[in-house]
C-alpha positions, 0 to 999 in steps of 0.5 A: 881271060883278058889280062891287064898289067899293073906296074910302077916304081918300087914303093909306088903302092902297087900292092895297095892298088892291086888289093882294091882291084881284088875287092872288085872281084878281079883276080890278081896275080903278083909276078914277084910273088910267083917268082918267090914261090918258083924259087923255093928249094925243090922247084925247077927254077931254084935248081936252074938258078943254083946250077948257073950261079953256084951254091954261093947264092944260097943261105944256110937253109938252102934258100936263095939269098936274094940280096947276095944274088941281087948284088951279083947280078946288078953289078954285071949287066951280062949276069943280070940278063942271064938271070932274067933269061932263066926267070922270066919265061918260067914266071910267064908260063906259070902265070898263064897256067894259073889264069887257066884255072881262074873262074871264067866269070871275071871280066879280066885278070890283073897281073902285077909286074914291077918291071913290066916295061923293062922286061918287055912284057907289054904284049902280054896285056890288053891294057897297062896301068902304072901307079906313081908317086914322087921319087922322094916318096918312093925313097921314104916308103921303101926305107921304112918298109924294107930297112934299106938305106936311101942309097940302096933304094936310089940305086934300085930306082935307077935300074927302073924306068922313070915315072915320065917314061912309064906314064908315056907307055901306060894306058892309065896312070893312078896317082898314089902320092902321099897327098892322095887319101884312101877315098881318092885312090879308091875312086881312081881304081873304081874308074879304071875298073869300069873302063876295063870292064867296058873294054872287055865287054866290047862296049 
């Protein structure tokens, strides 16, 4: 099955856009969700991470303490690269395996990858879409959603490509600024879906 990639900065609205594609019958896989599932206790990826970083990254229940792990790896580029070298191949392999089980009638699948460009996943997709809003809107949305401080959110954004860089590298940009209403967002998704269906049909 052909794969399209959906990316965008934190708080840009990737989940909202992905849900609209799903309404059109497009299979959607979220790389973050797959990662969380593979990092559950008892999963090989969970064991590999604990083996490398030690039990100090676990919470009292034996689950990964994601904030503790993030604080450790994001302050050290070498540690971050080590974690990514463990996680990314496992997640990519799992996504490929799950797509093999999807119904063949769908024209393509949409894979949501927040750090698509940063992780070097461009070659996995025949077309890449990015969802964008303003940096201030990102900060406001994430502070409301996750309870993080504005400083925490800005630090996370600094580790991602900026909007201009994503727009230049993506094939389609979906505008999800606060001034865009639900109908306008849906129309953008429908237009993108039509375009992707034409591409996969060879038209």
